[in-house]
N, C-alpha and C positions, 0 to 999 in steps of 0.2 A: 556425470550427467551430460556434459558437452559431448563426450565421446559416444555415448549412447544415442544422443540426438543425431549426431553426424552419421553414425552407422545406419540409423533408421532412414535418414534421408537418402543415403547412397543406395540402400536396398529398394526404396520406393522408386528412385530414378532408374535402377536396373530393371525392376519389374515392368515399369512403364515402357522402357526401351524394348524389352522382350515382347511386350504386347504389341507395340508398334511394328517391330520386325516381323512377328508372327502374322499380324494382320496383313502386311504388305505381301509376305510370302504366300499366305493363304489366297489372297486375291490373284496373285500371278498363277499359282497352281490351278485354281478354279478356272481362270480364263483359258489357260492352255488345255486343260482337260475338256472344257466345253468346246474349244476349237477342234480338238481331235474327235470328239463325239459328233460334232456337226459335220466334220470332214468325212467320217465314216458313214454317217447316216444319209448323206446326200445321194451317193450311188445306190445305197440300200433302198431309199425311198423312190428314186427316179428309175432304177433299173432292176434291181434284184427282186423286190417285192412284186412289181408288175410282171416280171418273168414268171414268178410263181403262179400268178393269176392266169396268165396266157397259156402256160403249160397245162393248167387245169382245164381251161376252156378247150384246148386242142384235144386233150384226152377225152373230155366229154363228147366232143364232136366225133371223135374216132369211135367211141362206144356206140353212139347213135347210128353211125354208118354201119358198124358191125351188126347192130340190132336189125337194121333195115335189110341187110344181107340174109340174116337168119329168117326173117319173116318172109322174104321172097323165096327162100329155099323151101319153106313149108307152105308156100302159096297162101299165106295169111293176108297178103295184100296183093292188089292187082299190079300188073306191070306198070301201069301209069303212076300208081301211087309210089311204087318203088323208084321209078324214074325221078319223081318229084323229091323223094327223101334222099336219094343218092346225090342229086344235084345240090340240094340244100346242105348236106353233110360235107360235100366236096367244097362248096363255097365257104362254109364255116372254117374248115381246116386251112383253106387258102388264106382266108382273112387272118387267122391266128398266126400263120407262118409270117405274114407281113408284119403283124404286131410284135412278134418275137425278134424280128430282125434288128431293131435298135439296141436291144439288150444283149443279143448273142452275136450280132454282126454277121459276117459271111464266113464264119469259122466252121470247123468240122461238126460242131454240135447241131447247128441249124441245118447243115447239109445232111447230117444223119437223119434228122427228122423228116426233111424233105424227101430223102431217098426212101425211107421206110414208108412214108405216105404214098409216094409214087408207085412203089412196088405193089401196094394194095390196089391202087387205082388201075394199074395195068392188068390186074387179074379180073377186074370187074366185067369187062365185055365177054371174056371167056365164060365167066360164071353165068352171066345173063343168057348166053346162047345155049348153055347146057341145062338150065332149069326148065323142066317140063318135057324135055326131049331125052336127056340122058342123066337120070338122077344120080347115078354112080359117079359120072364125071363131074356133075355139079357139086356132089358132096366132096370129092377130092379137091376141087378148086376151093370150096368153102373151107375145108380143113387147112389148106395151105394159106388161105387168106387169114384165118384165125391165128395161125402160127405167126404170120407177119405182124398181125395186130398185137399178139402177145409180146413179140420182140420189141415192137415200137413202144408199147406201154412200159416195158421194163426199162427201155432207154429214157422214157419220160420220167419214170419214177426215180432213176438215177440222177437226172437233171434236177428234179424237185428236191431230192435229198441234198444235192449240192447247195441249192438255194437255202434250204433249212439250216444246213451247217453254217453257211455264211451269216444268216440271220442270228443263229445262236452264238457264233463267234463274236459278232458285233455286240450282241447283248452282254456276253461275258466280259468283253472289254469295257463296255459302258458300266457294267456292275462293278468291275474292278476299279475303274476310275472314280465311280461314286463312292465306293468303299474307302478308297484312299482319301478322297475329299472329306468324307464323314469322319475318318480318323483324325485328319488334320483339324477339322472343326471341333472335335472332342478335345484334342490337345489345346487348341486355342481357348475353348471354353474353360478348361481346367486352369490354364494360365491366367485367363481373365478373372476367373473366380478367386484364385489365390491372390491376385492383385487387388481385387475388390475387397476381399476379407482383410488384407493387410492395410489397405487404405482406410477401411472402416475402423479398424483398430487404431490406426494412427490418427484419424480424424476424431475418434472418441477420446483418445488421449489428449489431442490438441484442444478439444472442447473442454475437457476436465481442467487442463492447464489454464485455458482462457477463463474458465469459471473461477479457478483459484486466484488467478491474477486479478480478475474483476473484484473478487472478495477482498483480496489484499489492498486493492486500490481504494476500497471503501471502508476498510477496517484497520484498526490499530494492530500491528503485528504482535505486540506483547500480550495484550489482554483479550484480543478478539472482539473488542467493542468497536462499533462504528466510530469513525474519527471526525475531525473538525469539518472537513468539506462535506461529509455526509450529513452532519448536523445542520450546517448552513443550508444545504439543499432541502433538508426536511423542514426547516423553518420557512423557506421560500414557498413551500407547497402547503402550508397550513390552511385548513378550511376556516371560514369566518365564524368559528365557535370559540368559546373561552379555552385558553390553554395557559399553563404556567411553565415558564422557562426558568430552570434553576441551575446556576453555576455553583460548583463546589470545589474546594481544594482541601487536601489533607494537610492539616496543620503540622508545621515543623517537620515535614517529611525529609527535608534536606539534612536534618540532624541524624535521621536513620541512615541515610547514605553516608554521611560523614563518619558515623560511628562504626558501620559494618560493611560499607562498600556498595558499589552499584549492583553487583550480582545479587546480594542479599536484598537490596532495595527493590530490584525487579521482582523477586519472589514475593515480597510483601505486597507489591503493587498488584500482582496477579491475584493474590488472595483477597485483597481489599476490593478489587474490581468485581470479583465474583460475588462478594457480599453485597456491594452496592447494587449490582444488577439484580440479585435475587430480591433484596428489600424493595427496590423501586418497582420491579415487575409485579410484585404482589399487589401493588396499588395501581397497576396499569401504566407505569412509567416506562419511558424509553431512555436507555443510558448510552452516553457517548463519552469517549475519552478525547479531550482536546489536546493536551500536551502535559508532559511532566506529571505532576500530582493533581492536575485539574480535570474535572469531569463536568458533564452537562446532563441534566435530566429533564425530560419533557413529559408533563402530565396533562391529560385532557380533562381539566377542571379549572375552577377559578380559585384565586388566592383566598377568597372569603369562605370557601367551602370547608366544612368541618373535616371532610375526608382528606383535604390537603394537609391540614395540621397533623392529622394522624399519620399520614404517609411520611412526612418529614420527621416526625418524632420517632417512628419505627426505623427510618433510615439512620438517624443519628445514633439511636440505641444499638443498632447492628454494628456500626463502625466503632462505637465505644468499647465493645466487647474485646478483651485482650486477645491478641493474635500470637499464637505460639509458632515460632519458626526457628528450627535448628537449636532448640533449647533456650531460645531467648523469648521472653514474654514482652510483646510490644503493645503499647497502648496508643491509640490514635483517636483523633477527633476531626470533625468536619466544620469548616466555615462555609456558609451557604448564602447566596444572594439570589433573590427571586424577582421576576417581573411577570406581569400579566399581559397576555396577548388577547385582543389587539389594544387593550387599554394603554399600555406603556410603550407601544411601538408596533408598527405593521410590517417592517422590513427586518431581515436578519441583522443587518448592521446596527440598527437602532436597538433591537432587543438585546443583542450581545453587549453593546456599549452600556446600556442601562443595567443589565444584569451584572456586568463586571463592576460597575459603580457600587451596587449593593454588596457584592462580594468583598470588595476592598474595604467597605465600611465594616463588614463583619470581621475581617482580619484585623483592622485597626482597633476594633473594640476588644481584641484579645483572642478571637477565634472561638470555635465550638459554639457557634450561634448562627441563627438565621436572621438576615435583614431583608425586608421586602422593600423594593425600590420606591423612592419618592423623588419628586422633581428637585428637591433640595440637595439630594446626593450629587446630581449632575452639576448643579450650580457650585457646590463645594469642590467637586473634582476640577471643574473649569477654573475656579479661583486658584486652586493649588497649581494647576499647570501654568496659569498666568504668573503666579508668584514665583514659580521655579524659573520661568523664562526671565523674569526681572532680576531674580537673584543671580543668574548666570552673568549678568552685566553689572552687578553691584560693585565689584572690585574696580573694573575699568572706569566706572563712572564716579569713583570716589564717594560712594554712598555708605560704605562701612566705616565705623569708627569704634574706638575702644573707650570704655568708661572704666574707672579704676575705683574699686571699693577698698578702703583702708582696713587693715587687720591690726588688732591691738593685743599687746602682751598683758596678761592679767596680773602679773606680779608687780609691775610698776606703772601700768596704764599707758605705756609708750607705744608709738607707732612702730610696727615691725616690717611693714611692707604693704603691697597692694595686690588685689586679684584683678587681672584684666578681664573685663566682661564685654562681649561683642554686642554692638548695637548696629541697627540698620536704619538709617534716616533717608526717607524718600519724600521728596517734595516738602521738606521741612518737618515731616511727621515721623516719629519713631515707630517702627514695626516691632511688635512684641517678639522676643526671642523664642517664646513658646510656639509662635506661628512659623518661623522660618528655620530654626535650628533642626527640628525633626525632619523638615523637608530637605535640608542640606545633607543630613545623614542619609536619608533614603535615596537621594539622587546621586550621592557621591561627591557633590560639590564641597562637602565639608573638608576634603583634603586640600583643595586649593585655598579655601577660605582659612583653614587652620594655618596653612603656611603664611598667609598674609598676616594673621594675628601674631604669629611668632616674630615675623619681620617688624611689624609695627611696635610690638612690645620692646624688642631689642633697640629699635630706634629711639623710643621714648626713654628707655633707661639711659641711653647715651646722652640724650638732651638734658635730662634731669641731673645727671652726675656732673655734666659740664656747667650747669647753672648753679648748683648748690655745693659742688665740690665733695659730695659724699656719695657713697654707694647706696643704691635703692634696690630692694628685692621686689620683683613682680612675679606673681604666680599666673600661669597660663594653663587653661584647660586643654587637654589633648583628647580628641575623639578616638575611639577604638579603631575606626577606619583609617584615620590619619596615622595612628600608631602602627598599624599593620601595613601601611603603604611602603612599597619597596624603597623609595628614596628618602624616607623620613630621617634616618640617621645622617646620611650624607648632606641633606639640606641643613640640618642643625649645625654640623661641623663647618660647612661653608658660611653659614650665617654668623657664627661666633667668630670666625676668622676675619670676615669682612667688617663687622661692627666693632670688634675689639671689646665686646662686653665681657666683663668678668663672669664666667659660667655660674659662679655661686650666687649671682644676682638674679638668675633665671630659675624659677621653680616650676616644674612640670607636674600638673595634677592629672592623674590617670584614674580610671575607674576599674573596679575589679573585673569587669566584663572583658578586659583585654586578655584574660586567662582562658576564656571559654574555648577558643579554637585550638591554640597550640601553646600551652602553658610554658613548656621548656624554652621555646624560641622567644617568648615574651620575657621570661626571666633573664635570658642571655642578653637581650636588647637593653633591659633595665640596667644590667651591670655595665654595659658599654656606655650608656648615658651617664651613669654615676661616675665612670672613669673620666668622662670629660669635665667633671667638676660641677655638674648640674645638680640641683636639689630635686628630690622626688617626693611626691605626696600621693596618698590614696584618697581620691575624692569620693564623696557620697558613701562612706564606709558603712557597711551593714545592709545595704540595699542590693548588693551584687550576689554572685554565685560562687565566689572562690572559697576554698577551704582555708582553715587556719594553718594547715601544713604549707600551703603556698605562701601565705602571708609571712611566715617565718623566714622564707627564702628571698623575699623581696628586699632589694638594696635601697630601702626608703628611709626617710628621716621624719616623716610626719603623717598622721592620720587626721582626716577631716570628717567630723561627725555630721551626718546629713541633717538638714534643717527639719526634716519630717519627724525626727526624734526630739529635737530641741524645742519645737513649737509647743508641744503639749506636755513636756516633761514635769512641769510644776503642777499639772492637773491630773495626769495619768501616771499612776505609780509605776506601771510596767515600763513606760517610756523613760522615766527617770532612772529606773534600774538599768536599762540598756545603756543609757548615757554613762552612768557610773561605771558599768562593766567595761565599756569601750575605753574610757579614760584609764582604768586600771590595766587593761590589756596593753594599751599603747605604752604606758610607762614601764610595764614589765618587759616589753620588747626594746626598751631604750628609745622610744619614739616620742616626738613632740605631738601633742594632741591639740587640734583647733576645732572649735564648734562654730558652725555657720547658722545664720538665721536668728541671731540673738537680737530681740527687739525690745526687751524690757530690762529694767534694773533687777527685777526678781530673777530672771533667767541668768543674768550676769552674776548675781550673788551666789546662786546655786552652783554654777559652774566653777566659780572661784573657790567655793567651799569644798568642792570635789577635786580641787587641784588641777582643773583644766588649765593648759598652758596659754592658749590664745583664743580670741573670739573674733567673729566677723558678723556684721549685721547692721540693721538700721539704728540700733541703740548707739552704736559707735559712729557710723556714718553710712549714708546711702552711696551707691556708686556715683563717681564724679567724673565729669569731662577732664581731659588732660590738664587744662589750665587751672581748674578748680582743685584738682588733685595736687598740683604743684603748690598752690596756696596752702592746702591742708598740710602738705609735707613741710613747708617752711614754718608754719605755725607750730607744728609738733616739735620741730628742731628748736624753736625759740623757747617753748615750754621746758624742754629738756635742759636747755642751756640755763634757764632761770632756776 
């Protein structure tokens, strides 16, 4: 492409240079030719052509003189009349001789004319004496004079022929010069025409390229849809009539890319974009691709219109249809957020911000749904941003603290350890973990916070062991993002080395979701953690996505039954069956089984009857601050000693 463009430019420059050179050369040749024509025409106009006219006048005067002689010989005129005509003819010829002198000079040609004319004049007196007296002598003189006239006219004809030849030669030269110039003009025209045609082709190609670049500047290169800047420009030019701005994202599209690669994801994206465009345009919508798996659709209607509901229903149904690509059947859904123009905003920034708030609410609700904007969404989004900002400073401001929930062994009722639970106290008020833990996960703050929890738990273990002289086991929840962080293992090794905590006193609770991204790497990391002497437990068992095949490979020692199963197991038979099955599964794998969320004696009794090993919940104890947890620990030790 670059070589072709460079060659085209060189050819254009060469053609333009040739046109310039040809233009200059043509101008020079035309000027020289015009100069030569003017140089040859000047004597022709000033001397040669007048000579032709004067020779004709001389010949005419000569013929009139001869005619007068003939009439006198035949006595058709009187002597006086002849005398008058003879004098007039002689005067005309004398005057013509004078007029011819500038063009002929005093050369032999003028002398020959003068001599011929004089020879006729010299015979006139003799002729005039003989007329009427001796007609024979007069006739002889007249014949002689006619012979002289004939000779003189022949000489005049020769001179006239020379003038005609000179005029013809000059015309031939002028025609040749004009022909040469005409040929050069034709060559120049052909060269200019070729240059113009090539320039037109090049300009047309340039215009096509500029149109293509302009299209690319306004459209997404993968899907061909107009892109974000075009969408914002479109929003800025909306007329003051109701419109609906819809932002949409393809749910879990990153899993398609993670499973099949970016090239496969691009092909899916092209197909989905075509479906979305076709479905939207059937309802008069305009589709834009913003970035990644995010789209925008603009409808010229109101959110309350029945047509809008039908349009979005048709769009979602179209996307839900399975997509067959390279033998893989792909199912997709859309999360959608909608705002009304101008009700929910009059500027592109406001509309996009509010539509994105609605979209995030749709995604947070699980996806595959439409959320129409309300002012509460922005308030919640603002609160989340403020909360995230405060959470980033919570560690440095010493606002985080750990509470410890005791865990009980069912076979003897004794204390077996604690689970460290994170709390955030701000201005003396505790913020619910349900409000800030998901936010920490989403923002990535959970990694730094999780490291702080590990450090604080190890510090507390050291303090308790120093005070009571016995080892204490503390379980710590590990976030999937913290588990997958590059420095997780090295941080743990450094922490154990600096605190000198017995690794068996630290129990790491992980969820099955750590297996989703890379199961083999996760299993390898679990083995390295177990090799350090740490205890490992699967938290919230039964709510994740891992298979039993992976579970059999986990180097763990404990299963924790999620409280969602324990809460209703005495009232819902299926829930009780799941709990029993989980206990049996854990024991068959040689694992300890602990149930969380035990809040009543009935639940405790059922779990004990099913041979569950341990429990945790309000029935035994609520989560306790460190000081209260120490008192609980000391009381438990006194009971055991008693």
